[in-house]
C-alpha positions in Angstrom: 130.7 133.6 -3.6 129.7 132.7 -7.2 129.0 129.1 -6.2 126.8 130.3 -3.3 124.9 132.5 -5.6 124.5 129.7 -8.2 123.3 127.4 -5.5 120.7 129.9 -4.3 119.5 130.6 -7.8 119.1 126.8 -8.5 117.2 126.4 -5.2 114.8 129.2 -6.1 114.3 127.8 -9.6 113.5 124.3 -8.2 111.1 125.8 -5.6 109.3 127.9 -8.3 108.9 124.9 -10.6 107.5 122.7 -7.9 105.0 125.4 -6.9 103.9 125.8 -10.6 103.5 122.0 -11.0 101.7 121.3 -7.7 99.5 124.4 -7.2 96.2 124.4 -9.0 95.3 127.3 -11.3 93.2 130.1 -9.9 89.5 129.5 -10.0 87.7 131.2 -12.9 83.9 131.6 -12.7 82.1 129.9 -15.5 78.3 130.7 -15.9 77.7 127.4 -17.6 79.0 125.3 -14.7 77.2 124.8 -11.4 79.1 123.3 -8.5 77.4 120.5 -6.6 78.8 121.4 -3.2 76.6 124.5 -2.6 73.3 122.9 -3.6 74.0 119.7 -1.7 74.5 121.8 1.4 71.1 123.5 0.9 69.5 120.1 0.2 70.7 118.8 3.5 69.6 122.0 5.2 66.0 121.7 3.9 66.1 117.9 4.7 67.0 118.6 8.3 64.4 121.3 8.8 61.5 120.3 6.6 62.0 116.6 5.8 63.2 114.6 2.9 60.0 114.8 0.9 60.0 118.6 0.9 63.7 118.7 0.0 63.1 116.4 -2.9 60.2 118.4 -4.2 62.0 121.6 -3.8 64.9 120.3 -5.9 62.4 119.1 -8.6 60.8 122.6 -8.7 64.0 124.7 -8.8 66.5 122.3 -10.4 69.3 124.2 -8.6 69.2 124.9 -4.9 71.0 128.2 -4.2 72.8 128.5 -0.8 73.5 131.8 0.9 71.7 135.0 0.1 69.6 137.2 2.3 65.8 137.0 2.6 64.5 140.3 1.3 60.8 139.7 1.7 57.7 137.5 1.2 54.6 138.3 -0.9 51.0 137.4 -0.4 51.3 134.2 -2.5 54.0 132.8 -0.2 56.9 133.4 -2.5 60.2 134.2 -0.8 62.6 136.7 -2.5 66.4 136.5 -1.9 69.4 138.5 -2.8 73.1 137.6 -2.8 75.4 140.6 -3.6 78.4 138.3 -3.9 76.8 136.3 -6.7 77.8 137.1 -10.4 76.1 140.1 -12.0 72.6 139.3 -13.2 72.2 136.4 -10.8 72.0 138.2 -7.5 68.2 138.0 -7.1 65.9 135.0 -7.2 62.5 133.8 -6.0 61.6 130.5 -4.3 58.0 129.4 -4.7 56.2 127.5 -1.9 57.1 123.9 -2.0 54.3 121.8 -3.4 53.2 118.7 -1.5 52.8 115.3 -3.1 54.9 113.7 -5.9 52.7 113.9 -9.0 52.8 116.6 -11.7 54.6 119.3 -9.7 54.8 121.5 -12.8 51.0 121.8 -12.7 51.1 123.4 -9.2 53.2 126.5 -9.7 53.8 129.1 -12.4 56.0 132.2 -12.9 52.8 134.4 -12.9 52.6 133.7 -9.1 55.2 136.5 -8.6 53.2 139.4 -7.2 53.2 142.6 -9.3 54.7 144.5 -6.4 57.9 142.4 -6.7 58.0 142.2 -10.5 60.2 145.3 -10.9 62.6 144.2 -8.2 63.1 140.6 -9.4 63.7 141.8 -13.0 66.3 144.5 -11.9 64.1 147.3 -13.1 64.6 149.1 -9.7 66.0 148.3 -6.3 62.8 148.9 -4.2 61.5 145.7 -2.5 57.9 144.8 -3.1 56.7 145.6 0.4 58.0 149.1 0.1 56.5 149.4 -3.4 53.1 148.4 -1.9 53.4 151.1 0.8 54.4 153.9 -1.6 52.1 153.1 -4.6 49.2 151.1 -3.3 45.8 152.4 -4.3 42.4 151.9 -2.7 41.0 150.4 -5.9 43.8 147.9 -6.2 42.5 144.4 -7.2 43.7 141.1 -5.8 46.5 139.5 -7.8 45.5 136.5 -9.8 47.8 133.9 -11.4 47.8 133.2 -15.1 44.3 132.0 -16.1 45.9 129.0 -17.7 46.5 127.7 -14.2 42.8 127.9 -13.4 42.2 124.4 -14.6 40.9 121.4 -12.5 44.2 119.5 -12.8 46.1 122.5 -11.6 43.8 123.1 -8.6 43.4 119.5 -7.5 44.7 119.1 -3.9 47.8 117.1 -3.3 47.2 113.4 -2.9 44.2 113.2 -5.3 44.9 111.6 -8.6 41.5 110.9 -10.0 41.2 110.4 -13.7 39.2 113.6 -14.5 40.4 115.7 -11.5 36.9 116.1 -10.0 38.4 117.3 -6.8 39.8 120.5 -8.4 38.1 123.8 -8.7 35.9 124.4 -11.8 37.7 125.6 -14.9 38.0 129.4 -15.0 40.2 130.0 -18.0 39.0 131.5 -21.2 37.6 129.2 -23.9 36.4 131.0 -27.1 33.4 129.7 -29.0 34.4 126.7 -31.0 37.0 125.5 -28.5 37.0 121.9 -27.4 35.4 122.5 -24.0 33.0 125.2 -25.3 30.0 123.8 -27.2 28.8 127.3 -28.3 29.1 127.6 -32.1 31.4 130.2 -33.5 28.7 131.9 -35.5 29.0 134.8 -37.9 32.2 136.8 -37.8 31.1 139.5 -40.2 32.4 140.4 -43.7 36.0 140.3 -44.6 37.8 143.7 -44.6 37.6 145.8 -47.7 39.3 149.2 -48.3 37.2 152.3 -48.4 35.8 153.3 -51.7 34.8 157.0 -52.1 32.4 156.2 -54.9 30.6 153.5 -52.9 30.4 151.2 -55.9 32.5 148.4 -54.6 30.4 145.5 -53.5 30.7 144.4 -49.9 32.4 141.1 -49.1 30.2 138.2 -48.2 29.8 137.2 -44.5 32.1 134.6 -43.1 30.0 131.9 -41.3 32.0 129.3 -39.5 29.0 128.0 -37.4 29.0 124.7 -39.4 32.8 124.5 -39.6 32.8 124.3 -43.4 35.1 127.3 -44.1 37.8 126.9 -41.5 40.6 126.6 -43.9 39.4 128.9 -46.7 38.7 132.6 -46.3 36.5 134.3 -48.9 38.6 136.5 -51.2 
C-alpha cells in the first residue's frame, strides 16, 4: 500500500511539473503593447471591402486599426463612432474619420476638430448619451453649422486629392485669421495705445507714450 501511494504521489508530481514547464503563463494585458493580429485582421477586412489604397491610407491615418466594437452612430462630417465594452477601461470608445483619398500629406486633410459638438461629450466619457440623441434633446433653432478648426481653412488643406500644384491654387481661399503684421497680411500693425499704468488719484502721473509698431522698430523693446 505504501509503495502504491508513493508511486501515485510521484506520478502526480511529474504531471504537475510537466504542466508548469509546458503551459504558458496566463495572459496579462499591457497597455503599452498592441498585438498585431487584431489590426491585421481589420486591415484585410478593409482591403477586401474598400481596396488596398483605402486600407493603406486608413492605417496611415489611425496608426492602429481596431477590430471589433459596435457602431454607435455617424455625424454630419462622416465620422463614425464605435464602442467596445470588452476593451480596457478608458479605451472603449473611439472615432474613425473618413478615409482620405490620395497619397500625399494625409495629415493636412483631417483634424480632431472634425468631431461634431454633439459627440464631444460621448467620445470624452463626459456622459453616455450618443450624439444623435443629444441633438434631438438639446438642439436649438438658432444652432449654427459646425466648422472645423480655422487652421484647417488653408489652401493646402482644402486642395482636392490628386492635385499637387506648387502653391495649391486648386484649394479654397484662405479663411483662417491673420492679424495685422502677419506674413500673409500686408496691413500694418499700427498704434496699439499706451502701456498700462496704475490709477493715480491725484492725476499727476504722466501717461505712458504710445506704442507704435507700424514701422516695426519697437518689436523687441516695450517702453517702460
